[in-house]
N, C-alpha and C positions, 0 to 999 in steps of 0.2 A: 709763817701763818699770820703774824701780826701785821705784816706789810700788806697782805692780801685783804684782810679785814679793813685796814685803814683806807685802802684804795676804793673798795666798794662803798664804804661809808661816805667818802668824799664824792663819789659818783652820784649817790642818791641825794646827798646834800646839794650838789650842783643842780640836780633835777628840780629840787624844791626852791632853791634860792636864786637861780640865775634869772635876772629880769632882762628881757629883750623887748624894748618898747616897740609897739606898732608904729609904722610910718604914718605921718599925718597926711595922707592922700585922700582925695575925694573918692567916695564909695560908688560902686556900680550896682546895677540891677540885672538879674538873670531871670528870664521868664520863658514860658513855652507851653507847648501842648503835646500830649501823648495820644497817639492813635494806634489802632491795630493795622498792621501792614496789609493783611489780606482784604480788609473791608473798608479801611479808612475811617472807621467809627471811633469816637473818643473813648478813652479808658479812664475810669475814675478809681480812686484808692490805689494808684500806683505810687510806690515810694521812689522819690528822686533824691539822690545822694550827691552832695557837692564835696569833692575830695581835692586836697587833703584837709579842708576845713572841718570835715566830719559833721556838716550840717545836713539836715534831712527835712523834706516836706512831703506832703501827699497831694496828688491831683484831686481836683474837685469834680463835680458831676459832668462838667464839660471837658474834662481831661486836661485842665490848665493848672499850672504851678508858677510860683514866683519866689525868688530869693532876693531880699533887699540887703543893703549895706554890705555888698561884696567888695573886699579890697581889690585893687588892681593886681593882676597877675594871671598866671596860666593854671588852669584847673582841669580835672577830669570830672565829668558829670555823668551819672549813671541812672538809668530807669530800671527798676526792679519790681517784678510781680511774682507771686508765689509759684515756685517750681517751673519758672520760665527763664531762659537765659537773659542776662542783663544786656541792655544796649548802652554802649559807652561812647561818649564824644569828648574830644579835647577842645577846650575853649580858651580864648584870651580875652580878659576883661580889662578895658582901659579906664582911666580915671573919669568918673561921671557918666560912663556909658550905660545904656540900656540895651541888653543883648537878647534877641528873640531866637528861640530854638524850636525845632520840631523833632519829636522822637517817634519812630515807628517800631513798635514791639514786634519782634520776630519770634515765632514758636519753633525755630530750628536752631541748629548748632551755630554758635558765634565764635569769634577768634580772640576775644578778650573778655575777661570777666573780673568782677570785684572779688578780692580775696582778703581775709583777715588773719590767716594763720602765720604769714611771714613776719609781720611786725606787731600784731596785736590790735591794729586799727585798720579800718577799711581803706583799701587802695587797689588800683588795677594791677593785674599780674605783670603787665608790661613795665610798670613803674616800681615794682618791688625790687629792693636791693638784692634779695635772694631769688634764686630760680624757683618759680612756683607753677605747678600744674593744677588746674581747676576743672572739674567735671560737674556739670549741672545735671538736673533731673532728666532732661531730654536725652543726653548722652548716656547716662546710667541705664535708662530704660532700653535704649537701643542695644546696648551690650548685653543686657539681661543675664549677668553672670551670677553664679550661685555662691561665690565667695569673693573676698576682697582682693586676693591675688589674681584671680581670673579676671576681675573687672579692670584692674590697672595694668595688666600685662600688655606690653607693646606701647604704652605711653613712653614718651621720650625719657630715657634714663631710668626706666622702671621695668623690672622683670618679675617673675614669680617663682617662689620656692614652693615645693609641694611634696606631699606624700600621698597624692590623690587629689581629685578635684575639690572635695569638700573641705580641705584644710589649707589651700594655697594662701600664701602671704606675700606682700610686696617686698621686693629687694630693690633698694635705691642705690644706684651707682656702685653696685657690688656689695653694699653693706646689708647685713641681715641680723636676725636674732635681737640681742639686747641693744644693738646700735640703731635700730629703727623703732620709733615710738608710735603706737597707734592710739589715737584719741577719739573721743566723741564729744562734740561741742567744747573742745579745748581741755577736756578732763580725761585722766587715765580711766580705762575701762575695767581694770582688775583682772584681765585675762592672762593666760599662760602661752599665748601664741608664739612669743619670742623664745620660749624655753626649749621647744622640741619641734622637729620637722613634721610630726603628725598632729600637732595641736593647731586648732583653727582659731580665728578671731570671730567673736560673737557679734558680728555686724552684718545685717542683711542689706545688700546694696539697694534693693528696691524700697527700703523704708526711710532712706535719708534724702534730703533735698540737694545736697552738694558734698563733694569730696575734694579736699585740697591736699596737695602733696608739696611739702617744702623739701627740695633737694639740696643736700649739703647740711652742715651743722646747724641745728636749730636749738642749741642747748640754752641760749640766753633766756628764752621765754618758757621753755617746757622741761628742761632738765637734761642731765648728762646722758640719758638713754637716747636722746635725739642726736647723737654725734654723727650719725649717718643720714638722718632725715626724719621727717614727721609726716604721718598720714592722719588727717583730721576729718571725721565724718560729721557733717553739720546738719542740724534741723533748724528750720526758720520759725522760731517761736519767740521773737525778741520784742514784739510790740503788738498792740491790740489792732484788730481789723474788724470793722463793722460788718455785720452780716455773716453769711455762710460761704465757705469755700472748701474745696476738697479735690480728691483725685481717686481714680480707680485704675489699676494696671493689671493686665492678665497676659500670660505668655505660655507658649508651648514650643517644643523642639523635637526634632527627630534625633536619631543616633542613640541618645541615652534616655529618651522618653522624658525629657525635662519639662516640667510644668510648674506653674505657680501664679501667685497674685498678691497684690497689696492694695490697701485702700486707707484713706484717712479723711477726717472731717475736722474743721475748725470753725467755731462760732464765736463771734465777738461783738462787744459793744464799744463805746468810746474808750473805756478803761479796763474792761474785763475780756478775757479770752479763755476758751475751753477747747481742748483738742484731744483727739484719740485716733489711733491708727493700728493696723495689724495686717498680718499676711503670713505667707509661707511659701516655700519652694520644695520640690522633690525631684530627684533625678535617679535613674537606675544605673546599672553598670554601663560604662561607655564602650563603644566599639572602636577598634583601630584597624588598619589594613592587615594586621596579623591576627585579628580576632578580638574577642571581648576580654576586658580586664575585670576579672572577678573581684567582687567585694569593693568596687569603686563607687557604690551608691552614696547618696546624700539626702538628708531630710532636715528641714529647719522651719521654725515658726517664731513669730515675734509679736509683741503687743506693746503699745505705748499709750499713756494717758497723762494728762496734766492740765493745769490751769495757771493763769497769770493775771496779775493786777498791774496796770501800766498807767499811773497818773502822769501828769505833765512832766514832773521833774524826777521821777523814780520808777522803779520796777521791782516786782517780786514774782517768782514763779516756782512751781514744784512740778517735777517731771518724773514719771516712773517708767522704766524699761524692763521688759522681760524677754529673754531669748532662750530658745532651746534648740538643740541639734543632736542628730544621730547620723553618723557616717561610718563607712567602712574603711579599713586600711588594706589596700591591695597587697597581695603576697606573691612571692615567687612560687609557682606551682611545682618547681623541681626541688624546693628546699623550704618546706613549711612544717612547723610543729603545731601551730594552732592558727585559727582565724580570729582576728581581733576587730571589734567595733568600738567606737567611742561615743559616749552619751554625755552631753554637756548642758548645763543650765547656768544662766546668769540673771540675777536680780539687781537692779540699780535704782537708787533714788537720788535725784539731783535737785538741790535747792539753790536758787540764784536770787540775789537781791542787790540793789545798788541805787545810785543817783546819777543823773545825767543833765547836761545843759545847765550846769551850775554857773553862777556869776562870780567866780572866784578863780584863784590860781589852779585849783583842782577842778577840772571841767566835769569829770565823772568818776564814779567808783563802781567797780564791778566785782562782787564777791560771790564765790561758789563753794558749796560743800557737797560732797557726794559720797555715798556708801555703796560699795559693790560687794555682792556675795556671789562668788563664782565657784563652780565645782564641775569636774568631769570625771567620768569613770571609764576605765579601759576594761572591756568585757570580752570574755571568751565566748565567741558567738556560738560554738557548738554546744557548750554546756550552759550558756546563758548565766555565767557566774562572773561577778566583779573580781578582777584580779588586782587592780590598783585604783585607789580613790584619791583624787587630787582636790584639795580645798584651799581656796585663796580668798581672804577677806581683806578689803582695802577701804580705808577711810581717807579721803583726799580733800584738800582745801586749797583755795587760790583766791587772792585779792589783787586787783589791778587798779592803780590810780592813773587816770588819764589827765595829762596837763593841758591847761588852756593854751591854745596856740597864741603866741605873742610875736608878731612880725614874722621872722623866718624860723622861729624856734618852737619846737613841739616835742612831745615824748610821753613816755609812761614809765612807771616803776611799780614794784609790788613784791609780794612774797607768796610762797606756796609750800606745800609739804604733803606728806601722807604717812599713814601707819599701815603696815602690811603684816598679816598673820597667815603664814603658809604652813601647810601640813600635807603629807602624803602617807597613805596607809596601804600596804600590800606588797606584791612581788617587786614593783619598781619604785619602792620608797627610797629614792636615791639620796635625798638630803634629810637631815633631822628636822623636826618642827622648829621653825625660825620666825622671829619677828624682825621687822625692818622699820626703822624710823628715818624719815627724810625731811629736811628743811632747807629752804633756799630763799635768797633775796636778790633782786636784780633791778637794773635800770637800763632803759634803752632811749637814746636821745637822737633828735633829728634836726638838721638845719637845712631849710629850703632856700638856698642862695640863688642869686640871679642866674648863674650859669652852671650850677651844680647842686647836688643834694648830698649832704654828708650825714651818715648815721653811725653811731658808736654806742657801745654799752658793755656792761659787765655783770657777772653773776657769781655769787658764792653759794656753794651747796655742800651740805653735810649729810652723809649716809652712815648709819650704824646697824650692825647685825647682832642678834642675840640667838644663837642656835642652842638647842638642848644638847648638853653633853660635850660641846666643843667650845673653843675659845671665841670670845666676842671679837669683832673687828669693827673699826670705824674709819671713815675716809672723809676728808674735807679738801675741797679744791676750788680753783677759780677758773672761770671761762670768760673770755673777752672777745670782742669783734669790732671791726671798723669797716665801713663800706662807703663807696663813693660812686655817684651816678652823674655822668656828664653828658648833656645833649650834644650831638655832633652835627646833625642836620635836622630838617623838618621830619619828625617821626623816627629819628635814629638816636641811639644812646650807647655809651660805653659804660659798663658797670664793673667795678672791681671790689672784692670783699675778702678781707683777711680775718681769720678766726684762730683763736687759741682755745682749746677745749680739754676738759678732763672727764673721765668716766670711772666711777667706782666699779669694781668687779661685782657681778651679780652673785646672789647667794648660791645659784646653781654652779657657777664657776668656782666658787670657794669650797662648797661642801658636798657636791655630788660624789657618790662613790658606789657604783653598781651598774647592772645592765641597763642600757638605754636604747631599746630597739628603735625609738623614734628618731634617734640620731645615728642608728646603725653601728653603735660601738658599745663597748664596756667602758664607762666613763669614770675617770678618776679626777676629782677636783683637787685644788691646791689652796689650803687655808692661809698660805703665806703670800698670795698674790698681791702685787702692788697695783696702784691705780694707773689707768691709762692716761696719757696726755698726748695731744696732737696739735699740730700747726698746719693750717691749710690756706690755700688761696683759690678763689673762684674769679674767673675773668669772663665777661659776657659782652657780646656785641649784639644789639637788638635793633629791629626796625619794624614799625607798624604804620600802615597807611591803608587807604581804601582799596589799593590794588595789590599789596604785597605785605606779608608778615614773615620775618626771618629772625632767627635766634641761633647764635653760636656760643656754646659754653665750654670753657676749658677749666679743669680742676686738678689740683695737686694737694694731697694730704699725706703728711708724715706722722705716723703714730708710734710713739715710744712706749715700751712695756705693753705692746699689743698682745692681747690674750687670745690664744687659739688652741684648738684640740689637735694634738700631735700624736699620730699612731706610733706605738712602740715597736711594732713588728710582731708582737705576740698575739696569740688567740686565747681568749679566756677559757679556762677549763683544760688547757693542754699543759703538761709538765708541772702540774700542781701550782699553777699561776697564783691561786688564791693565797698560798703561803708567802709569796713575794711581797704581799702588802699587809701582812698581819700587823706590823708596827703602825701603819697608817690608820688602821681601824680599831686600835686598842680601846679607844674611848668612845667608839661609835657603835653601840650595841644594836642599833636599828638595822644594821647590815647583816647581822649574824644569820638570820633566817634565809636571806637571799643566798648566802654562800653555802649554807648547809644543804639547801635544796637544789643547788646547781643552776639557778636562773642565770641566763646570759651566756651559758657555755656555747662556744663557737663564734662569739662576737669578737671582732678585733679590739684590742685594748688601746685606749687613747687617753692621754693625760693633758690637763690644761697647763700650758707653758706660756712664757712671755718672750717677746723679741721686738725688734723694730720692723715696722711694715711701711709700705709706700703704696698709695692708691693714686693713679693718674688716669685721666680719661677726657673724652670730648663728646659733646652732644651738639647736634646741628639739625635745624629744620628750616625749610624754605617753602612757603605757600605763596603762590602768586596767581593772579587772575588773568586768564586769556580773554575773558569777558566778565562783566559783573556777575554773571550767573554760571561761570565755568572756571573752576579753580584747579590748579595742579598742586598736590600736597606731597612733600618729600620729607624724609627724616633719616638720621643716622646717629647711632650711639656706640661707644666703645669704652671699656674699662680694662686697665692693666694693673694688677695688684700682686705684690710679692713680699716675702720676708727678705729684707735687704742684706742680712748677714750671709745668706746662702743663695740668694736669687731664686728661692723656691716659690713658685706660684701659690697663692692662697686658694683654698678649695671653693668650688661652686661660684666662680666668677662668670658672669654672662659674656658670651662671645660677641664679636662685632656683628651689628645688626643694622639693616637699612630697610626703608620702605618707600614706595612710590604709588600714588594713586591720583584719581581726579574726582572732583565733586561737582556735579551738575545740578542746578536748581532751576525749576520752572514752576512758577506759581506755588502751589503747596507741595510739589513733588521734589524729592531729593534722591540722587543716585550717586553712590560712592563705592566704586570698585577699588581694590588695593592689592598690592603685591608686597609681601614681607620676605626679605632675604636674610638668612643667618649663616654666618661662616662657621666652619668646624672649630671646636675648641680643643687645641692641642696643648695649651699651657695649663697643665694639671698638677695638682698636689699628689704626693706619693699615695698610692692605692686608689686614686680617683680614676674614673673611667673617662676616656676620651669620647667626645660626641661628634658626629658628622654634621656638616652644613646642610641646609635645605632651603627651598623656596616654596612659599605657600600663598595661595590665592584666596581672597575673600571678597565679599560684596555686602554692602549695607544699602538699603533703599527704604524710603519712608514717604508717607503722604499725610499732610496736615490739613484738617478741615477746621477753619477758625471762624468763630463768631465773636461778638463783642464780649461775652462773658463765658463762653464755652469753647473748648478746643479739644479736638480728637486727633490723635497721632497713631498711625498704623505703621509699624516698622518690620522689615524683614532683614534678617542677618544670615547670610550663607557663609559658612566657614570651611576651610580646608577643601575647596572645591575640587582639587585634583586628587583628593584622598591620599595625600602624601604621607609616607611613613617617616616620622621625625621624633626626636627625643629632646626633651628640655634638659639642658645641662645642669640646671639648678634643682632638678628633681632627685629626691633620695631613692626613687625606685626606677630610675631611667634604664637600668640594666635589663629589667624584665617587663616594664610597662611603658610603651610609647605613648605619645599624646593622642588626643581624640582624632578620629577620622572625619570624613565628610558628614556635614549635617546642616540643617536649616532651623532657625528660630523665628517665630512670629510673635510680635508684641502689640498689644492694643492698650492705649492710655487715653482716659477721659479726664479732663480737668475743667473745673468750673470755679470762677473767681469774681 
């Protein structure tokens, strides 16, 4: 432990003390003009980012911008406007050169965007060391999904886990649960979506500006729960915008009578900004080729309000979020004891403050504190009685110090932590009331060399649990990573990333003991679990140009002391099974009522165990232009995961999947038919159901009406056009509930800026 602490201390000291002098070369100038593609008119108040220098300016009334004193080198420059996809160009600045650029803002899908989640600073997804998927507001509106898993399903390397449409959650490279971390604006949201298959994430896709997904370990910046990946829902309230801007979105769909809307306004001066937004969605029970899936309805609503103060060298903002949901849990009509609905609420207050563009070694400081009060109730729908009440309160904090770029050297370091107070009351009170404390410190450093980019970092994290009536546990571990990006040709790069990560067991894995219908088992935790540790390698080959964009990712992760639910072969309630675990429950009085009343009888018994596991897989996509306005889009992903000691497949691993489609553009019109092909999944865990392969056809079309300060986008999304009967292998209810049948969604969005 002392060696680990010494290592991270030295790493942070290196971040603070390492002086790399800038080269004494003549500076250049980068200037240009931003216009709207459809009309050619100039756009003012567009933010222009110069990466990786992290410099930013805003266009004037004539759409013009200028960066002075730019060191010679290669850069990405991006034009960004509210809820519109960025336009990114790669530039080469020579000594003493004045470079003129023209940007044409497009109000349609683009193939490269700026991301902040992978490294904590702005960079393009193509240049990120880790594999990052970014969806902007345009793509989110076209998909018009009711939950986070529905939105991200079929993105490269991402599938959905579900217990019905209202609670689906992303699965990244086969990792689920406590190994995938969901954030909002880089902070934990205090939800329990990781805990159970029937728990949703309280994020309405229509209410966010951008969603970024980091595939592969993201533990350095965000914590050990990101060992499989991170999903970050982002709102753009980081600086003042003069005047009024906003959006309105409405949607409607057939099949499940899906409807909803969202709207927001932001008013600003040179230093002040005020914003507010709200909306909601509702969907009825959905139809499949076999008939309607009863109790698959979903309702949600949300509201956000805040203000910010943005002087030249600093910022301060306060943001309030409210989200409520009610959705049904589909049931097997041949084996049902009761009908269950879930009612959820989340209140969140996020305070952010810091400094930027400082003339010192520390270029910027970004500090956040957030309080989340989350709760949901599991309700007997027939009697309208609350059976179980889940309460989770989370106070989180995070501070990041951005270092001034010196020559080839840049980076950031910081600390974060949270305090969690968890309690359940009722029939499924699986774990005792428990508090959790977390604290971590990290550093992430980068060298932009002439022919390569090197990034490395480390993190020390401590977690402690204090359950009522059971023994306390604490875990401390180190995570580290090193990545290398090497340009191979114009627009091509080779990227390799090695990571060593640790994950503390969750309180659910340690202390759960009782019926858990959300995971379809009678769940028995293990208070003696050890921490997980893993080593992994990601290898990527990328290409990006005006006529083609390609990416091939290979990954291999080996996890020691991997925690998994293992069926014992017993059924709870048979052969006096309760007596077999009396010793386990002697000090756990909160389970007595469950056992006395027979809750969970008939559920398979599963225990949390540990072993060594191996995840390996490949992701590939190739988009190429037959014509500047006609693109062919292809993709493929595959994961193979197993327990190495017995070669037993890990449960709910997505099968081999491929897609092919084309995208035609003509003026404001976009036409994008697509075919998704999924192979059968025969590599299954004991007692898991095999699923058949399928082919599904879909179509997206949109028309954009653009003016200088107003844009209207009308989108149509037709899904499962062949009304194909298919089942999602990652669904907990796939045995009796196939996926949705044929349907059409229509979306209208108005933006003014």
